[in-house]
Biopython code that builds the backbone (N, CA, C, O; Angstrom):
import numpy as np
from Bio.PDB.StructureBuilder import StructureBuilder

atoms = [
    (1, "MET", "N", (4.474, 24.531, 16.334)),
    (1, "MET", "CA", (4.937, 25.080, 15.087)),
    (1, "MET", "C", (4.013, 24.664, 13.959)),
    (1, "MET", "O", (3.611, 23.502, 13.884)),
    (2, "THR", "N", (3.683, 25.562, 13.110)),
    (2, "THR", "CA", (2.869, 25.222, 11.955)),
    (2, "THR", "C", (3.632, 25.507, 10.694)),
    (2, "THR", "O", (4.660, 26.184, 10.722)),
    (3, "SER", "N", (3.141, 24.996, 9.583)),
    (3, "SER", "CA", (3.846, 25.134, 8.325)),
    (3, "SER", "C", (3.956, 26.571, 7.859)),
    (3, "SER", "O", (4.813, 26.865, 7.025)),
    (4, "SER", "N", (3.132, 27.479, 8.354)),
    (4, "SER", "CA", (3.207, 28.872, 7.954)),
    (4, "SER", "C", (4.289, 29.621, 8.733)),
    (4, "SER", "O", (4.564, 30.784, 8.440)),
    (5, "SER", "N", (4.891, 28.981, 9.700)),
    (5, "SER", "CA", (5.888, 29.603, 10.547)),
    (5, "SER", "C", (7.196, 29.825, 9.806)),
    (5, "SER", "O", (7.566, 29.045, 8.930)),
    (6, "GLY", "N", (7.894, 30.901, 10.168)),
    (6, "GLY", "CA", (9.220, 31.157, 9.627)),
    (6, "GLY", "C", (10.306, 30.486, 10.446)),
    (6, "GLY", "O", (11.489, 30.617, 10.133)),
    (7, "ARG", "N", (9.921, 29.774, 11.483)),
    (7, "ARG", "CA", (10.903, 29.070, 12.309)),
    (7, "ARG", "C", (11.553, 27.949, 11.508)),
    (7, "ARG", "O", (10.969, 27.385, 10.582)),
    (8, "ARG", "N", (12.781, 27.653, 11.905)),
    (8, "ARG", "CA", (13.496, 26.565, 11.243)),
    (8, "ARG", "C", (13.438, 25.310, 12.105)),
    (8, "ARG", "O", (13.537, 25.372, 13.330)),
    (9, "ARG", "N", (13.279, 24.180, 11.444)),
    (9, "ARG", "CA", (13.256, 22.891, 12.155)),
    (9, "ARG", "C", (14.488, 22.084, 11.758)),
    (9, "ARG", "O", (15.058, 22.256, 10.680)),
    (10, "ILE", "N", (14.870, 21.204, 12.665)),
    (10, "ILE", "CA", (16.004, 20.313, 12.455)),
    (10, "ILE", "C", (15.742, 19.042, 13.257)),
    (10, "ILE", "O", (14.928, 19.042, 14.181)),
    (11, "ARG", "N", (16.430, 17.966, 12.903)),
    (11, "ARG", "CA", (16.303, 16.738, 13.689)),
    (11, "ARG", "C", (16.719, 17.004, 15.134)),
    (11, "ARG", "O", (17.679, 17.730, 15.394)),
    (12, "ALA", "N", (15.993, 16.414, 16.052)),
    (12, "ALA", "CA", (16.317, 16.563, 17.478)),
    (12, "ALA", "C", (17.547, 15.732, 17.822)),
    (12, "ALA", "O", (17.737, 14.642, 17.282)),
    (13, "PRO", "N", (18.376, 16.246, 18.715)),
    (13, "PRO", "CA", (19.504, 15.432, 19.179)),
    (13, "PRO", "C", (18.973, 14.174, 19.863)),
    (13, "PRO", "O", (17.942, 14.215, 20.535)),
    (14, "GLY", "N", (19.658, 13.094, 19.696)),
    (14, "GLY", "CA", (19.260, 11.859, 20.358)),
    (14, "GLY", "C", (18.218, 11.035, 19.626)),
    (14, "GLY", "O", (17.827, 9.970, 20.103)),
    (15, "VAL", "N", (17.761, 11.511, 18.470)),
    (15, "VAL", "CA", (16.793, 10.722, 17.692)),
    (15, "VAL", "C", (17.522, 9.535, 17.079)),
    (15, "VAL", "O", (18.542, 9.693, 16.408)),
    (16, "LEU", "N", (16.992, 8.364, 17.317)),
    (16, "LEU", "CA", (17.531, 7.172, 16.673)),
    (16, "LEU", "C", (16.777, 6.960, 15.375)),
    (16, "LEU", "O", (15.559, 7.136, 15.335)),
    (17, "TRP", "N", (17.474, 6.588, 14.315)),
    (17, "TRP", "CA", (16.802, 6.327, 13.058)),
    (17, "TRP", "C", (17.605, 5.317, 12.253)),
    (17, "TRP", "O", (18.813, 5.156, 12.424)),
    (18, "ARG", "N", (16.887, 4.653, 11.381)),
    (18, "ARG", "CA", (17.494, 3.634, 10.532)),
    (18, "ARG", "C", (16.804, 3.679, 9.189)),
    (18, "ARG", "O", (15.590, 3.866, 9.101)),
    (19, "GLU", "N", (17.593, 3.504, 8.143)),
    (19, "GLU", "CA", (17.048, 3.515, 6.791)),
    (19, "GLU", "C", (17.231, 2.150, 6.151)),
    (19, "GLU", "O", (18.258, 1.496, 6.330)),
    (20, "GLY", "N", (16.225, 1.734, 5.408)),
    (20, "GLY", "CA", (16.274, 0.479, 4.680)),
    (20, "GLY", "C", (15.326, 0.527, 3.507)),
    (20, "GLY", "O", (14.844, 1.596, 3.134)),
    (21, "GLU", "N", (15.061, -0.604, 2.933)),
    (21, "GLU", "CA", (14.150, -0.689, 1.793)),
    (21, "GLU", "C", (12.755, -0.201, 2.141)),
    (21, "GLU", "O", (12.005, 0.216, 1.259)),
    (22, "PHE", "N", (12.406, -0.249, 3.405)),
    (22, "PHE", "CA", (11.082, 0.126, 3.900)),
    (22, "PHE", "C", (10.934, 1.636, 4.049)),
    (22, "PHE", "O", (9.815, 2.125, 4.206)),
    (23, "GLY", "N", (12.026, 2.381, 4.004)),
    (23, "GLY", "CA", (12.029, 3.817, 4.246)),
    (23, "GLY", "C", (12.915, 4.144, 5.423)),
    (23, "GLY", "O", (13.949, 3.505, 5.619)),
    (24, "VAL", "N", (12.527, 5.126, 6.208)),
    (24, "VAL", "CA", (13.275, 5.529, 7.395)),
    (24, "VAL", "C", (12.373, 5.326, 8.610)),
    (24, "VAL", "O", (11.223, 5.764, 8.623)),
    (25, "VAL", "N", (12.905, 4.662, 9.620)),
    (25, "VAL", "CA", (12.195, 4.509, 10.888)),
    (25, "VAL", "C", (12.879, 5.429, 11.894)),
    (25, "VAL", "O", (14.095, 5.380, 12.083)),
    (26, "VAL", "N", (12.070, 6.266, 12.531)),
    (26, "VAL", "CA", (12.562, 7.273, 13.464)),
    (26, "VAL", "C", (12.027, 6.943, 14.853)),
    (26, "VAL", "O", (10.835, 6.684, 15.023)),
    (27, "LEU", "N", (12.915, 6.955, 15.840)),
    (27, "LEU", "CA", (12.517, 6.730, 17.226)),
    (27, "LEU", "C", (12.957, 7.942, 18.048)),
    (27, "LEU", "O", (14.115, 8.030, 18.457)),
    (28, "PRO", "N", (12.038, 8.870, 18.288)),
    (28, "PRO", "CA", (12.381, 10.068, 19.060)),
    (28, "PRO", "C", (12.731, 9.724, 20.503)),
    (28, "PRO", "O", (12.261, 8.717, 21.032)),
    (29, "PRO", "N", (13.553, 10.553, 21.142)),
    (29, "PRO", "CA", (13.889, 10.305, 22.547)),
    (29, "PRO", "C", (12.633, 10.323, 23.419)),
    (29, "PRO", "O", (11.830, 11.252, 23.338)),
    (30, "GLY", "N", (12.469, 9.303, 24.243)),
    (30, "GLY", "CA", (11.346, 9.250, 25.163)),
    (30, "GLY", "C", (10.010, 8.917, 24.538)),
    (30, "GLY", "O", (9.007, 8.846, 25.248)),
    (31, "ASP", "N", (9.961, 8.710, 23.234)),
    (31, "ASP", "CA", (8.687, 8.394, 22.585)),
    (31, "ASP", "C", (8.399, 6.913, 22.751)),
    (31, "ASP", "O", (9.316, 6.096, 22.837)),
    (32, "SER", "N", (7.143, 6.584, 22.795)),
    (32, "SER", "CA", (6.765, 5.187, 23.021)),
    (32, "SER", "C", (6.775, 4.344, 21.762)),
    (32, "SER", "O", (6.728, 3.116, 21.847)),
    (33, "GLY", "N", (6.833, 4.964, 20.604)),
    (33, "GLY", "CA", (6.794, 4.162, 19.395)),
    (33, "GLY", "C", (7.499, 4.821, 18.226)),
    (33, "GLY", "O", (7.657, 6.041, 18.191)),
    (34, "PRO", "N", (7.920, 4.008, 17.272)),
    (34, "PRO", "CA", (8.625, 4.537, 16.110)),
    (34, "PRO", "C", (7.676, 5.184, 15.104)),
    (34, "PRO", "O", (6.481, 4.892, 15.071)),
    (35, "GLN", "N", (8.238, 6.063, 14.293)),
    (35, "GLN", "CA", (7.545, 6.684, 13.167)),
    (35, "GLN", "C", (8.220, 6.161, 11.904)),
    (35, "GLN", "O", (9.446, 6.194, 11.807)),
    (36, "THR", "N", (7.450, 5.682, 10.944)),
    (36, "THR", "CA", (8.017, 5.196, 9.686)),
    (36, "THR", "C", (7.757, 6.208, 8.590)),
    (36, "THR", "O", (6.618, 6.616, 8.359)),
    (37, "LEU", "N", (8.817, 6.606, 7.922)),
    (37, "LEU", "CA", (8.736, 7.544, 6.808)),
    (37, "LEU", "C", (9.021, 6.773, 5.535)),
    (37, "LEU", "O", (10.112, 6.231, 5.356)),
    (38, "SER", "N", (8.041, 6.726, 4.658)),
    (38, "SER", "CA", (8.215, 5.965, 3.422)),
    (38, "SER", "C", (7.916, 6.845, 2.216)),
    (38, "SER", "O", (7.607, 8.027, 2.365)),
    (39, "GLY", "N", (8.008, 6.276, 1.040)),
    (39, "GLY", "CA", (7.783, 7.032, -0.187)),
    (39, "GLY", "C", (8.858, 8.088, -0.345)),
    (39, "GLY", "O", (10.047, 7.772, -0.322)),
    (40, "SER", "N", (8.453, 9.340, -0.507)),
    (40, "SER", "CA", (9.414, 10.434, -0.652)),
    (40, "SER", "C", (9.823, 11.033, 0.696)),
    (40, "SER", "O", (10.696, 11.900, 0.738)),
    (41, "ALA", "N", (9.216, 10.591, 1.790)),
    (41, "ALA", "CA", (9.509, 11.147, 3.111)),
    (41, "ALA", "C", (10.961, 10.957, 3.563)),
    (41, "ALA", "O", (11.454, 11.806, 4.306)),
    (42, "PRO", "N", (11.681, 9.895, 3.164)),
    (42, "PRO", "CA", (13.092, 9.831, 3.538)),
    (42, "PRO", "C", (13.902, 11.033, 3.034)),
    (42, "PRO", "O", (14.849, 11.456, 3.697)),
    (43, "ALA", "N", (13.544, 11.578, 1.886)),
    (43, "ALA", "CA", (14.235, 12.776, 1.384)),
    (43, "ALA", "C", (14.016, 13.941, 2.344)),
    (43, "ALA", "O", (14.932, 14.728, 2.583)),
    (44, "LEU", "N", (12.823, 14.053, 2.890)),
    (44, "LEU", "CA", (12.515, 15.078, 3.883)),
    (44, "LEU", "C", (13.402, 14.884, 5.107)),
    (44, "LEU", "O", (14.001, 15.840, 5.598)),
    (45, "TRP", "N", (13.488, 13.662, 5.596)),
    (45, "TRP", "CA", (14.291, 13.369, 6.782)),
    (45, "TRP", "C", (15.754, 13.721, 6.548)),
    (45, "TRP", "O", (16.392, 14.327, 7.409)),
    (46, "HIS", "N", (16.286, 13.347, 5.395)),
    (46, "HIS", "CA", (17.689, 13.647, 5.100)),
    (46, "HIS", "C", (17.920, 15.154, 5.020)),
    (46, "HIS", "O", (18.941, 15.646, 5.501)),
    (47, "ALA", "N", (16.998, 15.885, 4.426)),
    (47, "ALA", "CA", (17.128, 17.341, 4.323)),
    (47, "ALA", "C", (17.157, 17.994, 5.697)),
    (47, "ALA", "O", (17.812, 19.019, 5.883)),
    (48, "LEU", "N", (16.459, 17.413, 6.651)),
    (48, "LEU", "CA", (16.367, 18.002, 7.987)),
    (48, "LEU", "C", (17.599, 17.740, 8.848)),
    (48, "LEU", "O", (17.583, 17.994, 10.052)),
    (49, "GLU", "N", (18.659, 17.236, 8.236)),
    (49, "GLU", "CA", (19.940, 17.168, 8.927)),
    (49, "GLU", "C", (20.442, 18.598, 9.177)),
    (49, "GLU", "O", (21.176, 18.856, 10.132)),
    (50, "GLN", "N", (20.032, 19.510, 8.304)),
    (50, "GLN", "CA", (20.332, 20.937, 8.425)),
    (50, "GLN", "C", (19.031, 21.685, 8.713)),
    (50, "GLN", "O", (17.963, 21.226, 8.308)),
    (51, "PRO", "N", (19.097, 22.816, 9.397)),
    (51, "PRO", "CA", (17.873, 23.583, 9.681)),
    (51, "PRO", "C", (17.217, 24.099, 8.403)),
    (51, "PRO", "O", (17.902, 24.556, 7.488)),
    (52, "HIS", "N", (15.899, 24.026, 8.345)),
    (52, "HIS", "CA", (15.110, 24.536, 7.223)),
    (52, "HIS", "C", (13.820, 25.152, 7.747)),
    (52, "HIS", "O", (13.235, 24.662, 8.713)),
    (53, "THR", "N", (13.384, 26.222, 7.106)),
    (53, "THR", "CA", (12.001, 26.640, 7.311)),
    (53, "THR", "C", (11.161, 25.664, 6.500)),
    (53, "THR", "O", (11.669, 24.990, 5.604)),
    (54, "ASP", "N", (9.887, 25.592, 6.815)),
    (54, "ASP", "CA", (9.006, 24.700, 6.065)),
    (54, "ASP", "C", (8.957, 25.098, 4.594)),
    (54, "ASP", "O", (8.942, 24.240, 3.712)),
    (55, "LEU", "N", (8.933, 26.410, 4.335)),
    (55, "LEU", "CA", (8.871, 26.883, 2.952)),
    (55, "LEU", "C", (10.137, 26.544, 2.179)),
    (55, "LEU", "O", (10.066, 26.124, 1.024)),
    (56, "ALA", "N", (11.296, 26.724, 2.809)),
    (56, "ALA", "CA", (12.555, 26.393, 2.144)),
    (56, "ALA", "C", (12.658, 24.890, 1.903)),
    (56, "ALA", "O", (13.132, 24.456, 0.853)),
    (57, "LEU", "N", (12.221, 24.107, 2.864)),
    (57, "LEU", "CA", (12.231, 22.651, 2.705)),
    (57, "LEU", "C", (11.326, 22.231, 1.553)),
    (57, "LEU", "O", (11.705, 21.387, 0.741)),
    (58, "ALA", "N", (10.136, 22.815, 1.478)),
    (58, "ALA", "CA", (9.212, 22.505, 0.391)),
    (58, "ALA", "C", (9.820, 22.885, -0.959)),
    (58, "ALA", "O", (9.687, 22.139, -1.929)),
    (59, "ALA", "N", (10.478, 24.026, -1.027)),
    (59, "ALA", "CA", (11.104, 24.455, -2.282)),
    (59, "ALA", "C", (12.216, 23.501, -2.698)),
    (59, "ALA", "O", (12.324, 23.146, -3.872)),
    (60, "ASP", "N", (13.048, 23.081, -1.735)),
    (60, "ASP", "CA", (14.127, 22.139, -2.045)),
    (60, "ASP", "C", (13.583, 20.802, -2.542)),
    (60, "ASP", "O", (14.070, 20.254, -3.532)),
    (61, "LEU", "N", (12.574, 20.285, -1.851)),
    (61, "LEU", "CA", (11.993, 19.005, -2.252)),
    (61, "LEU", "C", (11.254, 19.121, -3.582)),
    (61, "LEU", "O", (11.283, 18.195, -4.392)),
    (62, "ALA", "N", (10.595, 20.250, -3.808)),
    (62, "ALA", "CA", (9.903, 20.469, -5.086)),
    (62, "ALA", "C", (10.892, 20.430, -6.237)),
    (62, "ALA", "O", (10.624, 19.826, -7.275)),
    (63, "PHE", "N", (12.023, 21.067, -6.055)),
    (63, "PHE", "CA", (13.059, 21.046, -7.088)),
    (63, "PHE", "C", (13.565, 19.627, -7.303)),
    (63, "PHE", "O", (13.721, 19.179, -8.439)),
    (64, "GLN", "N", (13.819, 18.925, -6.207)),
    (64, "GLN", "CA", (14.342, 17.550, -6.283)),
    (64, "GLN", "C", (13.386, 16.614, -7.012)),
    (64, "GLN", "O", (13.827, 15.762, -7.783)),
    (65, "PHE", "N", (12.076, 16.764, -6.778)),
    (65, "PHE", "CA", (11.099, 15.846, -7.352)),
    (65, "PHE", "C", (10.370, 16.410, -8.572)),
    (65, "PHE", "O", (9.557, 15.716, -9.182)),
    (66, "GLY", "N", (10.657, 17.666, -8.933)),
    (66, "GLY", "CA", (10.067, 18.247, -10.134)),
    (66, "GLY", "C", (8.583, 18.522, -10.027)),
    (66, "GLY", "O", (7.845, 18.331, -10.994)),
    (67, "ILE", "N", (8.133, 18.971, -8.856)),
    (67, "ILE", "CA", (6.722, 19.333, -8.688)),
    (67, "ILE", "C", (6.628, 20.712, -8.046)),
    (67, "ILE", "O", (7.642, 21.280, -7.640)),
    (68, "GLU", "N", (5.442, 21.241, -7.954)),
    (68, "GLU", "CA", (5.245, 22.593, -7.434)),
    (68, "GLU", "C", (5.415, 22.639, -5.918)),
    (68, "GLU", "O", (4.974, 21.743, -5.197)),
    (69, "ALA", "N", (6.070, 23.714, -5.451)),
    (69, "ALA", "CA", (6.384, 23.847, -4.023)),
    (69, "ALA", "C", (5.131, 23.904, -3.157)),
    (69, "ALA", "O", (5.129, 23.362, -2.052)),
    (70, "HIS", "N", (4.069, 24.544, -3.630)),
    (70, "HIS", "CA", (2.859, 24.629, -2.791)),
    (70, "HIS", "C", (2.234, 23.254, -2.578)),
    (70, "HIS", "O", (1.639, 23.000, -1.531)),
    (71, "ARG", "N", (2.365, 22.358, -3.569)),
    (71, "ARG", "CA", (1.867, 20.981, -3.389)),
    (71, "ARG", "C", (2.710, 20.234, -2.372)),
    (71, "ARG", "O", (2.188, 19.504, -1.529)),
    (72, "VAL", "N", (4.025, 20.427, -2.460)),
    (72, "VAL", "CA", (4.922, 19.773, -1.507)),
    (72, "VAL", "C", (4.634, 20.267, -0.096)),
    (72, "VAL", "O", (4.551, 19.467, 0.837)),
    (73, "LEU", "N", (4.480, 21.582, 0.069)),
    (73, "LEU", "CA", (4.221, 22.136, 1.391)),
    (73, "LEU", "C", (2.939, 21.562, 1.988)),
    (73, "LEU", "O", (2.892, 21.230, 3.172)),
    (74, "ALA", "N", (1.910, 21.450, 1.169)),
    (74, "ALA", "CA", (0.648, 20.872, 1.662)),
    (74, "ALA", "C", (0.838, 19.427, 2.103)),
    (74, "ALA", "O", (0.212, 18.986, 3.067)),
    (75, "ASP", "N", (1.696, 18.686, 1.407)),
    (75, "ASP", "CA", (1.933, 17.282, 1.748)),
    (75, "ASP", "C", (2.828, 17.112, 2.975)),
    (75, "ASP", "O", (2.609, 16.210, 3.784)),
    (76, "ILE", "N", (3.838, 17.981, 3.113)),
    (76, "ILE", "CA", (4.790, 17.780, 4.210)),
    (76, "ILE", "C", (4.372, 18.448, 5.516)),
    (76, "ILE", "O", (4.854, 18.062, 6.580)),
    (77, "ALA", "N", (3.493, 19.435, 5.459)),
    (77, "ALA", "CA", (3.109, 20.167, 6.678)),
    (77, "ALA", "C", (2.629, 19.241, 7.793)),
    (77, "ALA", "O", (3.097, 19.372, 8.924)),
    (78, "PRO", "N", (1.702, 18.300, 7.515)),
    (78, "PRO", "CA", (1.264, 17.426, 8.616)),
    (78, "PRO", "C", (2.368, 16.489, 9.111)),
    (78, "PRO", "O", (2.411, 16.151, 10.294)),
    (79, "VAL", "N", (3.247, 16.075, 8.221)),
    (79, "VAL", "CA", (4.362, 15.201, 8.622)),
    (79, "VAL", "C", (5.310, 15.970, 9.534)),
    (79, "VAL", "O", (5.733, 15.461, 10.572)),
    (80, "LEU", "N", (5.643, 17.202, 9.141)),
    (80, "LEU", "CA", (6.522, 18.031, 9.970)),
    (80, "LEU", "C", (5.905, 18.295, 11.334)),
    (80, "LEU", "O", (6.591, 18.232, 12.354)),
    (81, "ASP", "N", (4.617, 18.589, 11.353)),
    (81, "ASP", "CA", (3.943, 18.842, 12.627)),
    (81, "ASP", "C", (3.922, 17.596, 13.508)),
    (81, "ASP", "O", (4.113, 17.686, 14.720)),
    (82, "GLU", "N", (3.694, 16.446, 12.905)),
    (82, "GLU", "CA", (3.679, 15.195, 13.677)),
    (82, "GLU", "C", (5.073, 14.867, 14.218)),
    (82, "GLU", "O", (5.216, 14.472, 15.375)),
    (83, "LEU", "N", (6.100, 15.033, 13.377)),
    (83, "LEU", "CA", (7.465, 14.759, 13.827)),
    (83, "LEU", "C", (7.907, 15.743, 14.906)),
    (83, "LEU", "O", (8.689, 15.387, 15.788)),
    (84, "THR", "N", (7.419, 16.961, 14.841)),
    (84, "THR", "CA", (7.717, 17.942, 15.884)),
    (84, "THR", "C", (6.985, 17.581, 17.176)),
    (84, "THR", "O", (7.565, 17.635, 18.261)),
    (85, "ALA", "N", (5.723, 17.216, 17.055)),
    (85, "ALA", "CA", (4.915, 16.871, 18.233)),
    (85, "ALA", "C", (5.486, 15.671, 18.989)),
    (85, "ALA", "O", (5.426, 15.624, 20.218)),
    (86, "CYS", "N", (6.036, 14.706, 18.261)),
    (86, "CYS", "CA", (6.559, 13.508, 18.933)),
    (86, "CYS", "C", (8.003, 13.689, 19.394)),
    (86, "CYS", "O", (8.553, 12.800, 20.043)),
    (87, "GLY", "N", (8.630, 14.828, 19.069)),
    (87, "GLY", "CA", (9.978, 15.092, 19.556)),
    (87, "GLY", "C", (11.090, 14.728, 18.598)),
    (87, "GLY", "O", (12.262, 14.837, 18.956)),
    (88, "ALA", "N", (10.755, 14.293, 17.378)),
    (88, "ALA", "CA", (11.800, 13.933, 16.415)),
    (88, "ALA", "C", (12.440, 15.164, 15.787)),
    (88, "ALA", "O", (13.595, 15.121, 15.364)),
    (89, "LEU", "N", (11.684, 16.267, 15.727)),
    (89, "LEU", "CA", (12.200, 17.538, 15.211)),
    (89, "LEU", "C", (12.079, 18.586, 16.299)),
    (89, "LEU", "O", (11.183, 18.535, 17.142)),
    (90, "ILE", "N", (13.005, 19.545, 16.263)),
    (90, "ILE", "CA", (12.969, 20.668, 17.186)),
    (90, "ILE", "C", (13.159, 21.956, 16.403)),
    (90, "ILE", "O", (13.546, 21.945, 15.235)),
    (91, "GLU", "N", (12.877, 23.070, 17.077)),
    (91, "GLU", "CA", (13.169, 24.357, 16.476)),
    (91, "GLU", "C", (14.683, 24.539, 16.509)),
    (91, "GLU", "O", (15.323, 24.306, 17.534)),
    (92, "ALA", "N", (15.250, 24.959, 15.375)),
    (92, "ALA", "CA", (16.700, 25.144, 15.292)),
    (92, "ALA", "C", (17.104, 26.354, 16.128)),
    (92, "ALA", "O", (16.377, 27.346, 16.189)),
    (93, "PRO", "N", (18.256, 26.268, 16.764)),
    (93, "PRO", "CA", (18.747, 27.407, 17.551)),
    (93, "PRO", "C", (19.096, 28.593, 16.666)),
    (93, "PRO", "O", (19.524, 29.633, 17.167)),
]
sb = StructureBuilder()
sb.init_structure("model")
sb.init_model(0)
sb.init_chain("A")
sb.init_seg("    ")
for serial, (resi, resn, name, xyz) in enumerate(atoms, 1):
    if name == "N":
        sb.init_residue(resn, " ", resi, " ")
    sb.init_atom(name, np.array(xyz, "f"), 0.0, 1.0, " ", f" {name:<3s}", serial, name[0])
structure = sb.get_structure()
């Protein structure tokens, strides 16, 4: 899945995660290591409790943080792709 896709992503079932002062640590099922989401990335993780297209997610986060959606999309695209590749996110049914 790439950021230009109209597919919707959501957190994968069975993903373990924990939030603290450090951000959010995500442990995908069967993955060998955790992923740490810090800075504004915890907001992305929380939003992905519900299915979102990458564009809709970028628009929501842009509104939340008061910046332009195209900048947000450029920043989150590699994170979304990495979280999808490691199994933390899946395509929504």
